C-alpha positions as CSV (number, residue, x, y, z in Angstrom):
1,M,0.2,0.2,0.1
2,S,1.5,3.3,-0.8
3,N,2.0,6.2,1.7
4,A,-1.0,8.1,-0.1
5,D,-3.6,5.0,0.1
6,A,-2.6,4.2,3.6
7,S,-3.3,8.0,4.6
8,E,-6.4,8.1,2.8
9,L,-7.6,4.8,4.7
10,A,-6.3,6.2,8.0
11,D,-8.3,9.3,7.3
12,K,-11.5,7.1,6.5
13,L,-11.1,4.7,9.7
14,H,-10.6,8.1,11.9
15,R,-14.0,9.4,10.4
16,I,-15.8,6.1,10.7
17,R,-14.5,5.8,14.4
18,H,-15.1,9.5,15.6
19,S,-18.7,9.0,14.1
20,S,-19.2,5.6,15.7
21,A,-18.4,7.7,19.5
22,H,-21.1,9.8,18.7
23,I,-23.4,7.4,17.7
24,M,-22.6,5.0,20.8
25,A,-23.1,8.0,23.4
26,Q,-26.7,8.2,21.4
27,A,-27.3,4.7,22.1
28,V,-26.2,5.2,25.7
29,R,-28.4,8.3,26.2
30,D,-31.3,6.2,24.6
31,R,-30.5,3.5,27.0
32,F,-30.2,4.8,30.5
33,G,-32.6,8.0,29.5
34,V,-31.2,11.5,29.2
35,E,-32.0,12.5,32.7
36,A,-29.5,10.0,34.0
37,V,-26.4,10.6,31.9
38,S,-23.9,13.2,31.6
39,F,-21.6,13.3,28.7
40,G,-17.6,13.7,29.0
41,I,-15.6,13.4,25.5
42,G,-15.4,10.8,23.1
43,P,-12.4,10.5,20.8
44,A,-11.3,8.3,17.8
45,I,-8.2,6.1,19.4
46,R,-5.8,3.3,17.7
47,D,-8.1,0.8,16.2
48,G,-11.9,2.3,17.3
49,F,-13.2,4.6,19.7
50,Y,-14.5,5.5,23.5
51,Y,-16.6,7.7,25.1
52,D,-16.9,9.1,29.0
53,F,-19.9,9.0,30.8
54,D,-21.5,9.7,34.4
55,L,-23.9,7.1,34.7
56,P,-25.9,5.8,37.3
57,Q,-24.7,2.2,37.2
58,V,-21.9,0.5,34.9
59,P,-23.1,-1.3,32.2
60,D,-23.5,-4.7,32.1
61,D,-23.2,-7.2,29.3
62,E,-26.6,-7.2,28.5
63,D,-26.4,-3.3,28.4
64,L,-23.5,-3.5,26.2
65,A,-25.2,-5.9,23.7
66,W,-28.2,-3.6,23.7
67,I,-25.9,-0.2,23.2
68,E,-24.4,-2.1,20.2
69,N,-27.8,-3.1,18.6
70,R,-29.2,0.1,19.1
71,M,-26.0,2.0,17.2
72,K,-26.7,-0.7,14.3
73,E,-30.1,0.9,14.1
74,I,-29.0,4.3,14.1
75,I,-26.4,3.8,11.5
76,K,-29.2,2.3,9.1
77,G,-31.0,5.7,9.5
78,K,-28.5,7.0,7.2
79,H,-28.5,10.5,9.6
80,P,-26.5,13.4,7.8
81,F,-23.3,14.8,10.1
82,E,-24.5,18.4,10.1
83,V,-21.8,20.9,11.7
84,R,-22.5,24.4,12.8
85,E,-20.2,27.3,14.7
86,V,-21.6,28.6,17.9
87,S,-21.3,31.6,19.9
88,S,-20.2,31.2,23.4
89,S,-23.7,32.0,24.7
90,E,-25.1,29.3,22.3
91,A,-22.9,26.8,23.7
92,R,-23.9,27.8,27.0
93,E,-27.3,27.6,26.4
94,L,-27.1,24.2,24.5
95,F,-25.2,22.7,27.2
96,K,-26.6,24.0,30.2
97,D,-27.6,20.7,31.8
98,E,-23.9,19.1,31.0
99,A,-21.4,20.0,33.3
100,Y,-18.6,18.3,31.7
101,K,-19.4,19.9,28.4
102,L,-19.8,23.8,30.0
103,E,-16.5,22.9,31.6
104,L,-14.9,22.1,28.0
105,V,-16.6,25.1,26.7
106,E,-14.9,27.6,29.3
107,K,-11.2,25.7,28.7
108,I,-11.7,26.3,24.9
109,L,-12.5,29.8,25.2
110,S,-9.7,30.7,27.7
111,E,-6.7,28.3,26.8
112,G,-7.2,28.0,23.1
113,L,-8.2,24.8,22.7
114,D,-10.4,22.9,19.8
115,A,-13.7,21.4,20.3
116,D,-12.2,18.2,21.8
117,G,-10.2,19.9,24.3
118,N,-6.8,19.6,22.1
119,P,-4.3,22.4,22.2
120,L,-4.6,24.6,18.7
121,P,-1.8,25.3,16.5
122,E,-0.2,28.3,17.4
123,G,-1.8,31.5,16.1
124,Q,-5.1,29.5,15.5
125,D,-8.2,31.3,17.5
126,P,-10.6,29.0,19.4
127,K,-14.1,28.2,18.1
128,L,-16.8,26.3,19.2
129,T,-18.6,23.6,16.7
130,V,-21.4,21.5,17.4
131,Y,-21.9,18.2,15.0
132,Q,-25.5,16.7,15.1
133,H,-26.7,13.6,13.7
134,D,-30.8,12.3,13.8
135,D,-31.5,13.8,17.6
136,F,-28.4,13.9,18.8
137,Y,-25.8,16.8,19.1
138,D,-22.2,17.2,20.6
139,L,-19.4,19.8,21.3
140,C,-16.7,18.5,18.7
141,S,-14.2,19.7,16.0
142,G,-14.8,16.8,13.8
143,P,-14.5,15.3,10.9
144,H,-17.0,12.6,10.8
145,V,-18.6,10.8,7.8
146,E,-21.2,12.4,5.8
147,H,-24.1,10.4,7.1
148,T,-24.1,7.4,9.5
149,G,-24.9,4.9,6.5
150,Q,-21.4,5.2,5.3
151,I,-20.6,3.0,8.5
152,D,-20.8,-0.4,7.9
153,P,-23.2,-1.7,10.8
154,R,-21.6,-5.3,10.7
155,A,-18.0,-3.7,11.0
156,I,-18.7,-2.3,14.8
157,K,-18.4,-3.7,18.1
158,V,-19.1,-2.3,21.7
159,L,-16.4,-4.1,23.6
160,R,-15.6,-3.2,27.3
161,T,-15.9,-0.6,30.2
162,A,-13.1,0.8,32.1
163,G,-13.1,3.7,34.9
164,A,-11.5,7.0,33.8
165,Y,-11.0,9.9,35.8
166,W,-12.4,13.1,34.1
167,R,-9.7,14.7,32.3
168,G,-7.0,12.3,33.5
169,D,-6.9,14.1,36.9
170,E,-7.3,12.0,39.9
171,T,-9.1,14.5,42.1
172,R,-12.0,14.6,39.6
173,P,-14.9,12.6,39.2
174,Q,-14.4,8.8,38.1
175,L,-16.5,8.2,34.9
176,T,-17.4,5.1,32.9
177,R,-15.6,4.8,29.8
178,I,-16.8,2.6,27.1
179,Y,-15.0,1.2,24.4
180,G,-15.5,0.2,21.0
181,T,-14.1,-0.7,17.8
182,A,-15.1,0.2,13.9
183,W,-13.5,-0.8,11.1
184,A,-14.3,-0.6,7.1
185,T,-15.3,-4.0,6.6
186,K,-16.9,-7.1,8.2
187,K,-13.7,-9.2,7.5
188,D,-11.4,-6.0,8.9
189,L,-13.5,-6.5,12.2
190,F,-13.4,-10.4,12.3
191,E,-9.7,-10.1,11.8
192,H,-9.4,-7.4,14.6
193,I,-11.1,-9.6,16.9
194,Q,-9.0,-12.2,16.5
195,R,-5.9,-10.2,17.3
196,L,-7.5,-9.2,20.6
197,E,-8.1,-12.8,21.5
198,E,-4.5,-13.4,20.6
199,A,-3.3,-10.7,22.6
200,K,-5.4,-12.0,25.7
201,K,-3.3,-15.2,25.4
202,R,0.1,-13.4,25.3
203,D,-0.7,-10.7,27.6
204,H,2.5,-10.5,29.6
205,R,0.9,-10.0,33.2
206,R,-0.4,-13.5,32.8
207,L,2.2,-15.0,31.2
208,G,4.7,-13.3,33.8
209,K,2.6,-15.1,36.3
210,E,2.7,-18.2,34.8
211,L,6.4,-18.2,34.0
212,D,7.4,-17.0,37.6
213,L,9.2,-14.0,36.2
214,F,7.8,-11.1,38.1
215,H,5.6,-9.9,40.6
216,F,3.6,-6.7,41.7
217,E,2.6,-5.9,45.2
218,P,-0.1,-3.5,46.5
219,T,2.7,-1.8,48.8
220,A,4.7,-0.7,45.6
221,P,2.2,0.0,42.9
222,G,4.3,-0.1,39.5
223,M,7.4,-1.4,40.8
224,P,8.2,-4.9,39.7
225,Y,9.7,-7.4,42.0
226,W,12.1,-9.3,39.4
227,L,11.9,-13.3,40.5
228,P,15.0,-15.2,40.0
229,K,13.8,-16.4,36.3
230,G,12.9,-13.0,35.4
231,L,16.2,-11.7,36.8
232,K,18.2,-13.9,34.8
233,L,16.4,-12.9,31.9
234,F,16.6,-9.1,32.7
235,N,20.6,-9.7,33.4
236,T,21.0,-11.1,29.9
237,L,19.5,-8.5,28.2
238,V,21.8,-5.8,30.3
239,D,24.7,-8.3,29.6
240,F,24.1,-8.2,25.8
241,W,23.8,-4.6,25.9
242,R,26.8,-4.2,27.8
243,E,29.2,-6.0,25.7
244,E,27.8,-4.3,22.9
245,H,28.5,-0.8,24.2
246,E,32.0,-1.5,25.3
247,E,32.7,-2.9,21.8
248,R,31.3,0.5,20.3
249,G,33.5,2.6,22.8
250,Y,31.0,3.7,25.7
251,D,32.1,4.2,29.4
252,E,29.5,3.2,31.7
253,I,28.9,4.8,34.8
254,S,26.5,5.2,37.7
255,S,25.1,7.9,39.3
256,P,23.2,8.8,42.8
257,L,19.3,8.0,43.2
258,I,18.6,11.2,44.5
259,N,19.8,14.8,44.1
260,E,18.9,18.0,46.0
261,K,16.6,19.8,43.9
262,A,19.0,22.8,42.9
263,L,20.4,19.9,40.2
264,W,17.1,19.6,38.8
265,E,16.4,23.3,38.7
266,I,19.3,23.7,36.5
267,S,18.2,21.3,34.2
268,G,15.0,22.6,33.8
269,H,13.5,19.5,35.1
270,W,12.1,20.9,38.3
271,G,10.1,23.3,36.5
272,H,9.0,20.9,33.1
273,Y,8.6,17.6,35.2
274,K,8.5,18.3,38.8
275,D,4.8,16.8,39.1
276,N,6.5,13.3,37.9
277,M,8.9,12.9,40.2
278,F,8.9,11.5,43.6
279,I,10.2,14.4,45.9
280,C,11.7,13.7,49.3
281,P,11.8,17.0,51.8
282,V,14.3,16.2,54.1
283,S,14.4,19.3,56.2
284,E,13.0,22.9,56.1
285,H,15.5,24.0,53.8
286,V,16.7,20.8,52.1
287,T,14.6,18.7,49.3
288,Y,15.9,16.0,47.2
289,G,14.5,14.6,44.1
290,V,14.4,11.0,43.1
291,K,15.9,10.6,40.0
292,P,13.4,10.3,36.8
293,M,16.2,10.1,34.4
294,N,19.9,10.5,34.4
295,C,20.7,13.4,31.8
296,P,21.6,16.0,34.7
297,N,24.0,13.7,36.0
298,A,25.8,12.7,33.0
299,M,26.3,16.7,32.8
300,V,28.1,16.6,36.2
301,V,30.2,13.6,35.1
302,F,31.3,15.3,31.6
303,N,32.1,18.6,34.1
304,L,34.6,16.6,36.3
305,K,37.5,17.5,34.2
306,S,38.8,19.5,31.5
307,R,38.0,18.1,28.0
308,S,39.4,18.3,24.4
309,Y,37.7,18.0,21.2
310,K,40.4,14.9,21.2
311,D,38.0,13.5,24.0
312,L,35.0,13.6,21.7
313,P,32.7,11.9,21.0
314,L,32.5,11.0,24.6
315,R,29.9,8.1,24.9
316,L,28.6,7.6,28.7
317,S,26.6,5.0,29.2
318,D,24.3,3.7,32.2
319,C,21.6,1.5,33.3
320,D,20.5,3.2,36.8
321,V,17.2,2.7,38.7
322,L,14.9,5.4,38.0
323,H,11.4,6.3,39.8
324,R,8.7,8.4,37.9
325,N,5.5,9.3,40.0
326,E,2.7,8.1,37.4
327,R,-1.1,8.5,38.0
328,S,-2.0,4.9,39.4
329,G,-4.9,4.8,36.5
330,T,-2.0,4.6,34.2
331,L,-0.1,1.7,35.4
332,H,-0.1,-1.3,33.2
333,G,2.2,-4.3,34.2
334,L,5.7,-3.7,32.7
335,L,4.4,-1.4,29.9
336,R,3.8,1.7,32.6
337,V,5.7,1.4,35.6
338,Q,7.0,3.8,38.2
339,R,10.4,2.1,39.1
340,F,12.5,1.1,36.1
341,Q,16.0,0.8,34.5
342,Q,17.2,1.7,30.9
343,D,19.9,1.4,28.9
344,D,20.6,5.0,28.8
345,A,23.5,6.9,27.0
346,H,24.8,10.6,26.8
347,I,27.0,11.1,24.0
348,F,29.0,14.5,24.0
349,V,29.7,15.7,20.5
350,A,31.1,18.5,18.3
351,P,28.7,19.9,15.7
352,D,30.4,18.1,12.9
353,M,30.1,14.8,14.7
354,I,26.3,14.9,15.1
355,E,25.2,13.0,11.7
356,A,27.9,10.5,11.7
357,E,27.0,9.6,15.5
358,Y,23.5,9.4,14.7
359,K,24.4,6.8,12.0
360,R,26.4,4.7,14.6
361,V,23.5,4.9,16.9
362,F,21.2,3.6,14.2
363,D,23.5,0.8,13.6
364,I,23.1,-0.4,17.0
365,V,19.1,-0.1,16.8
366,E,19.1,-2.4,13.7
367,K,21.4,-5.0,15.2
368,F,19.3,-4.9,18.6
369,Y,15.6,-5.2,16.9
370,T,16.6,-7.5,14.2
371,I,17.8,-10.0,16.8
372,F,14.5,-10.2,18.2
373,G,12.7,-10.6,14.8
374,M,11.1,-6.9,15.3
375,K,10.2,-4.6,12.7
376,Y,10.3,-1.0,13.5
377,R,10.4,2.7,12.0
378,F,11.2,6.1,13.0
379,R,9.3,9.2,14.3
380,L,10.6,12.8,14.3
381,G,9.4,14.7,17.5
382,T,9.8,18.4,16.9
383,R,9.7,21.6,19.2
384,P,7.1,21.1,21.9
385,E,4.6,24.4,23.3
386,K,6.8,24.4,26.2
387,F,10.5,24.2,25.5
388,I,13.7,25.8,26.8
389,G,16.4,27.6,24.6
390,D,15.9,29.8,21.5
391,V,13.8,28.7,18.0
392,E,16.9,29.0,16.1
393,T,18.6,26.7,17.7
394,W,15.6,24.5,17.6
395,D,15.2,24.5,13.8
396,Q,18.6,24.0,13.3
397,A,18.5,20.8,15.3
398,E,15.3,19.6,13.3
399,A,16.8,20.4,10.0
400,I,19.7,18.3,10.9
401,L,17.7,15.1,12.4
402,K,15.5,15.4,9.1
403,R,18.7,15.2,6.7
404,V,19.7,12.0,8.8
405,L,16.6,10.3,8.7
406,D,16.1,11.5,4.7
407,D,19.5,9.3,4.8
408,Q,18.9,6.6,7.0
409,A,14.9,5.7,6.2
410,G,14.3,7.4,2.8
411,P,12.6,10.8,2.5
412,G,8.8,10.4,3.4
413,N,9.4,6.9,5.3
414,Y,9.1,8.2,8.7
415,H,6.4,10.3,10.5
416,I,6.8,13.7,11.9
417,E,5.1,14.2,15.2
418,H,4.9,17.8,15.7
419,G,5.4,19.7,18.9
420,D,5.9,15.8,20.7
421,G,9.9,16.6,21.4
422,A,11.6,16.9,24.4
423,F,11.5,20.2,26.0
424,Y,15.3,20.6,25.4
425,G,15.5,19.1,22.1
426,P,13.7,17.2,19.2
427,K,14.0,13.4,18.9
428,V,14.1,10.5,16.9
429,D,11.8,7.7,18.5
430,I,11.8,4.1,17.4
431,V,8.3,2.6,17.1
432,M,8.4,-1.2,17.0
433,E,5.7,-3.4,15.4
434,D,5.0,-6.8,17.1
435,V,3.9,-9.9,15.6
436,L,0.3,-8.9,16.1
437,G,0.9,-5.6,14.3
438,R,0.7,-3.6,17.3
439,D,3.0,-0.6,17.3
440,W,5.1,0.1,20.7
441,Q,7.2,3.0,21.2
442,M,10.6,2.0,22.6
443,G,13.8,3.6,22.4
444,T,14.6,7.4,21.4
445,I,17.5,9.3,20.3
446,Q,17.4,13.2,21.2
447,L,19.4,15.9,20.2
448,D,20.4,18.3,22.7
449,F,21.7,21.8,22.5
450,Q,20.0,23.2,25.9
451,L,21.3,21.0,28.9
452,P,25.0,21.3,28.0
453,R,24.7,25.0,28.0
454,R,22.7,25.1,31.2
455,F,25.3,23.2,32.9
456,E,28.2,25.0,31.2
457,C,29.6,21.9,29.9
458,K,32.9,22.9,27.7
459,Y,35.6,21.3,25.7
460,V,38.7,23.1,24.1
461,D,38.4,23.0,20.2
462,S,41.4,22.7,17.8
463,N,41.9,26.4,17.9
464,G,42.5,26.6,21.9
465,E,38.7,28.1,22.2
466,F,36.1,27.1,24.6
467,Q,33.1,25.6,23.0
468,T,29.8,23.8,24.3
469,P,29.1,20.2,23.3
470,I,25.8,19.1,21.9
471,V,24.7,16.1,23.6
472,I,22.8,13.0,22.1
473,H,20.6,11.5,24.8
474,R,19.5,7.9,23.4
475,V,18.2,4.9,24.6
476,I,17.8,1.5,22.4
477,Y,15.7,-1.1,24.5
478,G,14.1,2.1,26.2
479,S,13.0,0.9,29.6
480,L,13.8,-2.7,30.3
481,E,10.7,-3.4,32.1
482,R,8.6,-2.3,29.1
483,F,11.1,-4.3,26.4
484,I,10.6,-7.4,28.6
485,G,6.9,-6.9,28.9
486,I,6.3,-6.4,25.1
487,L,9.0,-9.1,24.3
488,I,7.2,-11.4,26.3
489,E,4.1,-10.5,24.3
490,H,5.9,-10.7,21.0
491,C,6.9,-14.1,21.4
492,A,4.4,-15.4,23.7
493,G,6.7,-16.0,26.3
494,A,8.8,-18.3,24.1
495,F,11.8,-16.7,24.7
496,P,14.5,-17.4,22.1
497,P,17.4,-19.6,23.2
498,W,20.0,-17.3,24.4
499,I,17.7,-15.3,26.9
500,A,15.4,-17.8,28.0
501,P,15.7,-18.1,31.9
502,E,16.1,-21.9,31.8
503,Q,17.3,-23.1,28.4
504,V,17.4,-27.1,29.6
505,R,14.9,-29.3,31.5
506,I,16.6,-32.3,32.3
507,V,13.9,-35.0,32.7
508,P,14.9,-38.5,34.4
509,I,12.2,-41.2,33.2
510,T,12.8,-42.7,37.1
511,D,14.4,-41.9,40.4
512,R,17.2,-44.4,39.5
513,H,18.0,-41.9,36.3
514,V,18.3,-39.0,38.8
515,A,21.9,-38.8,39.8
516,Y,23.0,-39.1,35.9
517,G,20.3,-36.1,35.3
518,E,22.6,-34.2,38.5
519,K,25.9,-34.9,36.4
520,V,24.3,-33.6,33.0
521,K,23.2,-30.5,34.9
522,A,26.8,-30.0,36.1
523,E,28.3,-30.3,33.1
524,L,25.7,-27.9,31.4
525,R,26.5,-25.5,33.8
526,K,30.0,-25.6,33.5
527,Q,29.5,-24.6,29.7
528,K,27.1,-21.6,31.0
529,I,24.0,-23.2,30.0
530,R,21.0,-22.6,32.6
531,A,19.7,-26.1,33.3
532,T,17.4,-27.5,35.9
533,V,16.4,-31.3,36.7
534,D,12.8,-32.5,37.2
535,A,13.3,-35.0,40.0
536,S,9.6,-34.9,41.0
537,D,7.4,-38.1,40.9
538,N,5.4,-37.3,37.9
539,R,5.2,-39.4,34.8
540,M,7.8,-38.5,32.1
541,N,5.0,-37.6,29.5
542,A,3.8,-35.2,32.5
543,K,7.2,-33.8,32.9
544,V,8.1,-33.0,29.4
545,R,4.5,-31.3,28.9
546,A,5.5,-29.4,32.2
547,A,8.7,-28.3,30.3
548,Q,6.7,-27.0,27.2
549,L,4.2,-25.1,29.3
550,D,7.2,-23.2,30.9
551,K,8.4,-22.6,27.5
552,V,11.6,-24.5,28.2
553,P,13.2,-24.4,24.6
554,Y,15.0,-28.0,25.5
555,V,14.3,-31.1,27.2
556,F,16.8,-33.8,27.6
557,V,15.0,-37.0,28.7
558,I,17.2,-39.8,30.4
559,G,16.2,-43.1,30.7
560,D,18.1,-46.5,30.8
561,K,19.7,-46.3,27.3
562,E,20.6,-42.7,27.6
563,Q,22.4,-43.3,31.0
564,E,24.5,-46.3,30.0
565,A,25.5,-44.8,26.5
566,E,26.0,-41.3,28.5
567,Q,23.7,-39.6,26.2
568,I,20.3,-37.5,26.4
569,A,17.1,-37.7,24.0
570,L,16.7,-34.2,23.1
571,R,13.1,-32.9,22.8
572,L,12.2,-29.1,21.7
573,R,9.9,-27.1,22.9
574,S,7.9,-27.1,19.7
575,G,7.5,-31.0,20.5
576,K,9.8,-32.3,18.0
577,N,11.7,-35.2,18.9
578,E,15.5,-35.0,17.8
579,G,16.6,-38.5,19.3
580,A,19.5,-39.4,21.0
581,M,22.8,-37.7,20.8
582,S,25.8,-37.1,23.2
583,V,25.6,-34.3,25.7
584,A,28.6,-32.6,24.0
585,D,26.6,-32.5,20.8
586,A,23.6,-31.0,22.3
587,V,26.1,-28.5,24.2
588,A,27.5,-27.5,20.8
589,R,23.8,-26.9,19.3
590,I,22.8,-24.7,21.9
591,H,26.0,-22.7,22.0
592,D,25.9,-22.2,18.4
593,R,22.2,-20.6,18.8
594,V,23.2,-18.7,21.9
595,A,26.4,-17.4,20.3
596,T,24.1,-16.3,16.8
597,K,21.5,-14.9,19.1
598,S,19.3,-17.4,16.8
599,L,15.4,-17.4,17.1
600,E,15.5,-20.9,15.9
601,L,15.9,-23.9,18.0
């Protein structure tokens, strides 16, 4: 599909889904009665839509089925979507009985928002627009289909409910959010429902518990306990990252978990990010901030000694623990946490080194993502509404990144997300696609002219003059927690052999084979292969089945013949029986898969 065709389809689906949100709101009103329902907002989202309501009760399955059937009736009516601009007084009159809509009206007028409550482009005046179909109208900026008949009633489905605070603020009322999905055709809907079912099977929270990888405790929300198997997986990923970066000229550092707020004030995080930090008042005059990112400490390390242009690029990497204070409603297993580690690095460069260094980082991205069989693409985030520094420098930085992406990905082969840069510089995000076709924002590579200025970082150039370096902030995995959560779902818990927490399960057929099994295990561990022995009283087939359920790549079955010949019978996670072979041959096979980082068994 060409970019133009993809864009046209995306616009069509957005209109269908936005319109479906309004139709669902009408159906909810019809189900519970106009006096019982207060309306929040109802945007189109990836793969569907939702609408927030203040309802007398949470809809049950019977209610959701009724709402879906009513939506189909409304669609068949082919009601046109009509838009009109209204004055502030008209809007206040139209929504006089709708507290949430009235609040939106006032915010739109006072803060320069569109009718859906999103910030307007700079220089654009706010206006109030109302869309109506049938007898239902809503404050909205569109766009919509021309009439409800342009939606296929066989291609919509009401999915589920959830709680959602009004405007995402935990101090505000909790509303009922109803999710739905809508597609261009019945076939597209069917395929999407199949993907949802597959996603349930792959849910990392369920698999993480079944595979004994991690645990979440209510006393530490969003802060995972890594269990022995999970920590083996975690450390294997870090070891690989560490080896690759040492070969590429990175020097690893570690810095304090907390710093006085003065450090965060210099960096700008206190003004731009304080609400997302854990704050520790120590005394009346001393306040610490728990580290939410490593950037300021990297600047401190750079300033510890005099630097020359010959020292650049200076690549400082770290994998320290970070904490961010997230709203409780946004926490989601390993995918959104409050305590995490990321494979961070800060590269100090001279201006003429930027493009070459970005290409080196892209080489790392290619190696790390292809190893896991992940497709990825790049997204450019430009200057946000709230930024530090001057516009001229920002324009210069964005131009550099566009040149780099044009060269690396090709013109038009990356998405530009306007206003999505960090407050100190534009960035290139790595967007990964998993086996279910879902997109995940993983690593990021940010170009920063601002923090080195704020920390007065200097190096001496070839003319003996002091210059301010430019810093490339970059993570490849991103959050290790998030990466592992996505990896679990990507491979359904069946990890490639090189990172599998348990690579071999040894299955003695009877008790008399256990001693030989322990001997094989000892040999495997000498060979740096993670192995265990199942010495339980279960029958052999049950033991093999248990190993398959635990996603262990290799099962070594040991009976009389294998013990006598000092061999093992190799079975794969897939169920394939490879037959008898020497321990040395089995070890050689596993070492080959590990050394090549193979996805195959």
